C-alpha positions in Angstrom: -41.4 -53.8 -73.2 -43.2 -55.4 -70.3 -45.8 -53.0 -68.7 -44.8 -52.4 -65.1 -48.0 -50.7 -64.2 -50.3 -53.0 -66.0 -53.1 -50.7 -66.9 -51.8 -47.1 -66.5 -48.4 -45.3 -66.7 -46.6 -45.2 -63.4 -46.9 -41.4 -63.0 -50.7 -41.6 -63.5 -50.9 -44.5 -61.0 -48.8 -42.5 -58.5 -51.1 -39.5 -58.8 -54.2 -41.7 -58.3 -52.6 -43.1 -55.2 -51.8 -39.7 -53.8 -55.3 -38.4 -54.5 -56.9 -41.4 -52.8 -54.7 -41.1 -49.7 -55.5 -37.4 -49.5 -59.3 -37.9 -49.3 -59.1 -40.7 -46.7 -60.3 -39.3 -43.3 -57.7 -39.0 -40.5 -57.6 -42.1 -38.4 -59.3 -44.2 -41.0 -57.6 -47.4 -42.1 -56.0 -46.9 -45.6 -56.3 -49.7 -48.0 -53.3 -50.7 -50.1 -52.4 -48.5 -53.1 -54.3 -49.6 -56.2 -54.4 -49.3 -59.9 -57.3 -49.3 -62.4 -59.5 -52.4 -62.1 -58.1 -53.1 -58.7 -54.7 -54.2 -59.9 -51.7 -53.2 -57.7 -48.7 -51.4 -59.2 -45.8 -53.8 -59.3 -42.3 -54.4 -60.6 -42.7 -58.1 -60.6 -43.3 -58.6 -64.3 -40.1 -57.0 -65.4 -38.1 -58.6 -62.6 -39.3 -62.1 -63.5 -37.7 -61.5 -66.9 -34.4 -59.9 -65.8 -33.4 -61.6 -62.5 -32.3 -64.8 -64.2 -29.5 -62.8 -65.8 -28.1 -61.7 -62.5 -25.8 -64.3 -60.9 -23.9 -64.9 -57.7 -20.2 -65.2 -57.9 -18.0 -67.0 -55.4 -14.2 -66.6 -55.5 -11.5 -68.7 -53.9 -8.2 -66.9 -53.4 -5.1 -67.8 -51.4 -4.7 -65.9 -48.1 -1.2 -65.7 -46.7 -0.7 -66.5 -43.0 1.4 -64.2 -40.9 4.9 -65.5 -40.1 7.6 -64.3 -37.7 10.1 -62.4 -39.8 12.9 -63.8 -37.7 12.2 -67.2 -39.4 13.5 -65.7 -42.6 16.8 -64.6 -41.1 19.6 -67.2 -41.8 21.6 -66.1 -38.7 18.6 -66.6 -36.4 17.9 -70.0 -37.9 21.6 -71.1 -37.4 21.6 -69.8 -33.9 18.7 -71.9 -32.9 19.8 -74.9 -35.0 16.8 -74.6 -37.3 16.8 -76.0 -40.9 18.3 -73.8 -43.6 15.0 -73.6 -45.4 12.1 -72.0 -43.6 9.0 -74.2 -43.3 6.4 -71.6 -44.2 2.8 -72.4 -43.2 0.5 -73.2 -46.1 -1.7 -70.4 -47.3 -5.4 -71.0 -46.4 -8.0 -70.3 -49.1 -10.0 -67.1 -48.7 -13.6 -67.2 -49.8 -15.5 -64.1 -51.0 -18.8 -63.5 -52.7 -20.2 -60.9 -55.2 -22.6 -60.6 -58.1 -22.4 -60.5 -61.9 -24.6 -59.9 -64.9 -24.9 -62.1 -68.0 -24.7 -59.8 -71.0 -24.3 -62.3 -73.8 -26.3 -65.6 -73.6 -24.8 -67.0 -76.8 -21.2 -66.6 -75.7 -21.7 -66.9 -71.9 -20.2 -63.5 -71.1 -20.7 -62.2 -67.5 -19.8 -58.7 -66.4 -18.7 -58.1 -62.8 -16.3 -55.9 -60.8 -12.5 -56.3 -60.9 -12.3 -56.2 -57.1 -14.8 -59.1 -56.9 -12.5 -61.5 -58.8 -9.1 -60.0 -58.1 -6.5 -62.6 -57.3 -9.1 -65.4 -57.5 -7.8 -68.9 -58.2 -11.3 -70.4 -58.7 -14.4 -68.5 -59.8 -17.8 -70.1 -59.6 -21.0 -68.6 -61.1 -24.3 -69.7 -59.6 -27.6 -68.9 -61.5 -31.0 -68.3 -60.0 -32.0 -71.9 -61.0 -29.0 -73.1 -58.8 -26.9 -74.3 -61.7 -23.2 -73.8 -61.1 -20.5 -73.0 -63.6 -16.7 -72.7 -63.3 -15.9 -69.4 -64.9 -13.0 -68.3 -67.0 -11.6 -64.8 -66.5 -11.5 -63.2 -69.9 -9.9 -60.1 -68.6 -10.0 -57.4 -66.0 -9.5 -53.6 -65.8 -8.8 -52.2 -62.3 -8.9 -48.6 -63.6 -12.7 -48.9 -64.2 -13.3 -51.8 -61.8 -14.8 -53.9 -64.5 -14.0 -57.6 -65.2 -15.4 -60.0 -67.8 -16.0 -63.8 -67.1 -17.1 -66.5 -69.5 -19.2 -69.5 -68.6 -20.7 -72.3 -70.6 -23.5 -70.8 -72.8 -26.1 -73.4 -71.7 -29.7 -72.0 -71.9 -28.7 -68.6 -70.3 -30.7 -65.4 -70.0 -28.9 -62.1 -70.7 -29.7 -58.5 -70.0 -29.7 -55.9 -72.8 -27.2 -53.1 -72.3 -29.0 -49.8 -72.1 -27.9 -46.3 -72.9 -26.5 -44.8 -69.7 -25.9 -41.5 -71.5 -29.7 -41.1 -71.6 -30.1 -41.3 -67.8 -31.3 -38.3 -65.9 -31.3 -37.4 -62.3 -34.6 -38.6 -60.9 -35.0 -41.6 -63.2 -36.2 -44.7 -61.3 -33.7 -47.6 -61.1 -33.6 -51.0 -59.6 -30.5 -52.7 -58.1 -30.2 -56.5 -58.1 -27.4 -58.4 -56.4 -26.2 -60.7 -53.7 -25.8 -58.6 -50.5 -24.0 -60.2 -47.6 -24.2 -63.5 -49.5 -27.8 -63.9 -48.6 -28.9 -64.6 -52.2 -30.5 -62.5 -54.9 -32.1 -59.3 -53.6 -33.9 -56.5 -55.3 -34.0 -52.9 -54.1 -35.3 -49.8 -55.9 -34.6 -46.0 -55.9 -33.8 -43.2 -58.2 -30.7 -41.8 -59.9 -29.4 -39.4 -57.3 -26.5 -37.9 -59.4 -24.5 -38.5 -62.5 -20.8 -38.2 -63.3 -19.5 -38.8 -59.8 -15.7 -39.3 -59.3 -13.1 -39.5 -56.6 -13.7 -43.1 -55.6 -10.9 -44.9 -57.4 -7.4 -43.4 -57.2 -6.0 -42.9 -60.8 -9.2 -44.6 -62.1 -11.5 -43.7 -64.9 -14.7 -42.6 -63.2 -18.1 -41.5 -64.3 -20.3 -43.1 -61.7 -24.0 -43.2 -61.4 -25.1 -42.4 -57.9 -28.3 -44.0 -56.6 -30.2 -44.3 -53.3 -31.3 -47.9 -54.2 -29.8 -50.0 -51.4 -26.4 -51.4 -52.3 -24.7 -53.4 -49.6 -21.5 -55.5 -49.5 -21.9 -58.4 -51.9 -23.9 -56.3 -54.4 -20.7 -55.5 -56.2 -20.9 -56.6 -59.8 -24.7 -56.7 -59.8 -27.1 -54.9 -62.1 -28.6 -51.5 -62.0 -31.5 -51.5 -64.4 -34.2 -49.1 -65.6 -37.9 -49.9 -65.2 -37.9 -51.3 -68.8 -35.4 -53.9 -67.8 -32.3 -52.5 -69.5 -28.9 -52.7 -67.8 -27.5 -49.1 -67.3 -24.9 -49.8 -64.6 -22.7 -52.3 -62.8 -23.0 -51.8 -59.0 -19.5 -51.2 -57.7 -19.2 -49.2 -54.5 -21.0 -47.7 -51.5 -20.4 -45.0 -49.0 -21.1 -46.7 -45.7 -19.3 -45.5 -42.5 -20.7 -48.3 -40.5 -20.4 -50.9 -43.2 -24.1 -50.9 -44.2 -26.2 -49.0 -46.7 -26.8 -45.3 -46.0 -28.5 -44.5 -49.4 -25.4 -43.6 -51.3 -24.4 -46.2 -53.9 -22.5 -46.1 -57.1 -22.5 -48.0 -60.4 -20.2 -48.0 -63.4 -22.3 -46.7 -66.4 -23.2 -49.3 -69.0 -21.6 -47.3 -71.8 -18.2 -47.4 -70.0 -18.7 -51.1 -69.2 -19.5 -51.9 -72.8 -16.3 -50.1 -74.1 -14.2 -52.0 -71.6 -15.9 -55.3 -72.4 -15.3 -55.0 -76.1 -11.5 -54.6 -75.6 -11.3 -57.4 -73.0 -12.9 -59.7 -75.6 -10.6 -58.6 -78.3 -7.3 -58.2 -76.5 -7.8 -59.7 -73.0 -6.9 -56.2 -71.7 -7.7 -52.6 -72.2 -5.4 -50.7 -74.6 -6.1 -47.1 -73.7 -5.6 -44.2 -76.0 -3.2 -41.5 -75.1 -3.3 -37.9 -76.4 -0.2 -36.5 -74.6 -1.5 -33.4 -72.9 -1.7 -32.0 -69.3 -5.2 -30.6 -68.8 -7.3 -28.8 -66.2 -10.9 -27.8 -65.8 -12.1 -24.7 -67.6 -13.4 -22.2 -65.0 -15.2 -18.9 -65.3 -12.0 -17.2 -63.9 -10.0 -18.8 -66.7 -12.6 -17.8 -69.2 -12.3 -14.2 -68.1 -8.5 -14.2 -68.0 -8.1 -15.8 -71.4 -11.0 -14.0 -73.0 -12.7 -17.2 -74.1 -16.5 -17.4 -74.6 -17.3 -21.0 -73.7 -19.4 -22.7 -71.1 -17.3 -25.8 -70.5 -14.3 -27.8 -71.7 -10.8 -28.8 -70.7 -7.9 -26.4 -71.1 -4.5 -27.7 -72.2 -1.8 -26.6 -69.8 1.1 -28.6 -71.4 1.7 -30.6 -74.6 4.2 -33.5 -74.3 6.8 -33.7 -77.1 6.6 -36.6 -79.5 2.9 -37.3 -78.7 -0.2 -37.3 -80.9 -1.2 -34.0 -79.3 2.0 -32.4 -80.6 1.5 -34.0 -84.1 -2.0 -32.6 -84.2 -0.7 -29.1 -83.5 -2.3 -28.7 -80.0 -0.9 -25.8 -78.0 -0.9 -24.8 -74.3 -3.9 -22.6 -73.7 -6.1 -24.5 -76.2 -9.6 -25.2 -74.9 -10.9 -28.7 -76.0 -14.7 -28.4 -76.1 -15.6 -31.6 -78.0 -14.4 -35.1 -78.9 -15.8 -36.6 -82.1 -18.7 -34.1 -81.9 -19.5 -34.9 -78.3 -19.3 -31.9 -75.9 -16.6 -32.1 -73.2 -17.8 -31.1 -69.7 -14.3 -30.9 -68.0 -10.9 -32.5 -67.6 -12.3 -35.7 -66.1 -14.7 -36.1 -69.0 -12.0 -35.6 -71.5 -9.7 -38.1 -69.7 -12.5 -40.7 -69.7 -13.3 -40.2 -73.4 -9.7 -40.5 -74.5 -8.9 -43.3 -72.0 -11.8 -45.4 -73.1 -10.9 -45.0 -76.8 -8.7 -47.8 -78.0 -5.1 -46.9 -78.9 -4.6 -46.2 -82.6 -8.1 -44.9 -83.2 -8.4 -41.5 -84.8 -10.3 -38.8 -82.9 -11.5 -35.4 -83.9 -11.1 -32.6 -81.4 -12.9 -29.3 -81.5 -10.7 -26.6 -80.0 -11.0 -22.9 -79.2 -7.7 -21.0 -79.7 -7.5 -17.2 -79.5 -11.3 -16.9 -79.7 -11.5 -19.0 -82.9 -12.9 -22.5 -83.2 -10.9 -25.1 -85.1 -10.9 -28.8 -85.6 -7.9 -31.1 -85.4 -7.6 -34.9 -85.9 -5.0 -37.4 -84.7 -4.5 -41.1 -84.1 -4.2 -41.8 -80.3 -1.1 -43.4 -78.9 -1.1 -46.1 -76.3 -0.9 -45.5 -72.5 2.4 -47.1 -71.3 1.5 -49.4 -68.5 3.9 -51.4 -66.3 3.8 -55.0 -67.4 2.8 -57.5 -64.8 3.6 -61.2 -64.9 3.6 -64.2 -62.7 6.8 -66.2 -62.5 7.4 -67.6 -66.0 8.9 -70.8 -64.6 7.5 -73.3 -62.1 10.7 -72.6 -60.1 9.5 -69.1 -59.5 5.9 -69.9 -59.1 4.1 -67.6 -56.6 6.1 -64.4 -57.4 4.7 -61.4 -59.3 7.0 -59.1 -61.3 6.7 -55.8 -63.1 8.9 -53.4 -64.9 10.5 -50.6 -63.1 8.6 -47.4 -63.9 8.8 -43.7 -63.2 8.1 -43.1 -59.6 9.9 -46.2 -58.3 13.0 -45.5 -56.2 15.1 -47.6 -58.6 13.9 -45.8 -61.7 16.9 -44.4 -63.6 19.3 -46.0 -61.1 19.4 -49.6 -62.1 17.9 -51.8 -64.9 16.0 -54.9 -63.8 12.6 -56.3 -62.8 10.8 -55.5 -59.6 9.4 -58.4 -57.4 6.1 -57.0 -56.3 4.8 -59.9 -54.2 5.8 -63.4 -53.1 3.3 -65.9 -51.7 4.4 -67.6 -48.5 5.2 -71.2 -49.0 5.5 -70.9 -52.8 8.5 -72.0 -54.9 9.7 -68.4 -55.2 9.6 -68.0 -51.4 11.5 -71.2 -50.9 14.1 -70.0 -53.3 14.6 -66.9 -51.2 12.9 -64.1 -53.2 11.3 -61.3 -51.3 8.9 -58.6 -52.3 10.9 -55.5 -53.1 13.8 -57.4 -54.6 15.0 -56.3 -58.1 16.3 -59.1 -60.4 19.1 -57.7 -62.4 20.3 -60.8 -64.4 19.5 -64.4 -65.0 22.6 -66.6 -65.2 24.6 -63.4 -65.5 22.6 -62.2 -68.6 21.3 -58.7 -67.8 17.5 -58.1 -68.0 15.6 -54.9 -68.2 11.9 -55.9 -68.4 9.5 -58.6 -67.5 9.4 -59.8 -71.1 13.2 -60.4 -71.0 12.9 -62.2 -67.7 10.2 -64.5 -69.2 12.4 -65.2 -72.2 15.4 -66.0 -70.0 13.4 -68.3 -67.8 11.9 -70.2 -70.8 15.3 -70.9 -72.3 17.1 -71.7 -69.1 18.0 -75.3 -68.2 19.4 -76.6 -65.0 20.0 -74.3 -62.1 19.2 -70.6 -62.3 21.5 -68.0 -60.8 19.5 -64.8 -60.2 21.5 -61.6 -59.6 19.3 -59.7 -57.1 19.5 -56.2 -55.6 18.0 -56.1 -52.1 18.2 -52.7 -50.6 21.9 -51.6 -50.9 23.1 -55.2 -51.1 23.6 -57.3 -54.2 23.4 -61.1 -53.9 23.0 -64.3 -55.9 20.0 -66.5 -55.4 20.3 -70.0 -56.9 17.0 -71.7 -58.0 16.9 -75.4 -58.9 
């Protein structure tokens, strides 16, 4: 470990500085803070070692231009004697910048935020020595806002992942990133709070809050301890005016590590599912249920046919630990289960009717709507997903939902629109994106898509 205060521990140095400033007469010019033998306290030695591992990331993504919706109306086009096929303007590339952290020099793995690389068609990583690499997106997880890139492993420097569980409020931390695209910048502060949530809708949250300045462009950068270990990936700020106000957030390294391991193995995160509805355990509930426990997550409902039912969990059970680790509340339990890969066995400590018992089960897998781009060049530019519970069409029709269509793309020229539901390909019914992909791969010649658009049903022919 590189000594940050070269001759004395930082606390002792701080005490010496305060004592010295206290005895300087009012109005006298105060010299700079000092250490023993006249050496200044500095973070420079550790930063010289770790900053080469923090990179700048530039992302190119298509940006759709706005068009007059009347141009899509066949009646309007015939009325004004316009061509049958709209001439959509070409999408202009949109450039954005962020930060990333090299975590494996041998394999070239770079951690960053999902929102930094989302929808990127080209991703470029620039090192502190100005070398540039085209990056491959290994995988991305919007629920934790973590993405993993891979670059050529050519003489790279990596940061060691630290133990974010060991962090305490008040620990000193340093944020490194690329704010406003200015280039690598270092700020320092302390851990202001732990276990923050409520920033990502339906996400898995356990954020580290810090007052180290984090500005736009710092996303994906490093939050390190004073011994140079990575404990967080900078991800968000609270900034009413768009600038830093001393409230920044980072994804803990333990969460980032769990996501990274699955992205490397599967290209996606396969989350475990227990199959319970839960809520926080409060003092009022403790009194009402006669349970003597400080914290945990109480089971309000057990879904039939799930691992929870197989394990024998019941409504009213209080889950107080997972694999021996205490559970603080419902969010903590959700994070622990959601970051455990599907199929893995877990051991739950439960309090039921005042007695403590242990149950074990293998987790199921969270059902996620499957997303896919058009599986054929003729539908390039469209994104599809399965119809899921909560969609207006769920339970009414079987098909595949068109979630987006890029203007000017092959899918747009064919006449597909966002919100369409593809019911069949060449009159063969489909019920999932997988079936759509299979039909498109086997199809030769013209495609006849049966499409539900609002209350109307129509055929779209794709050549």
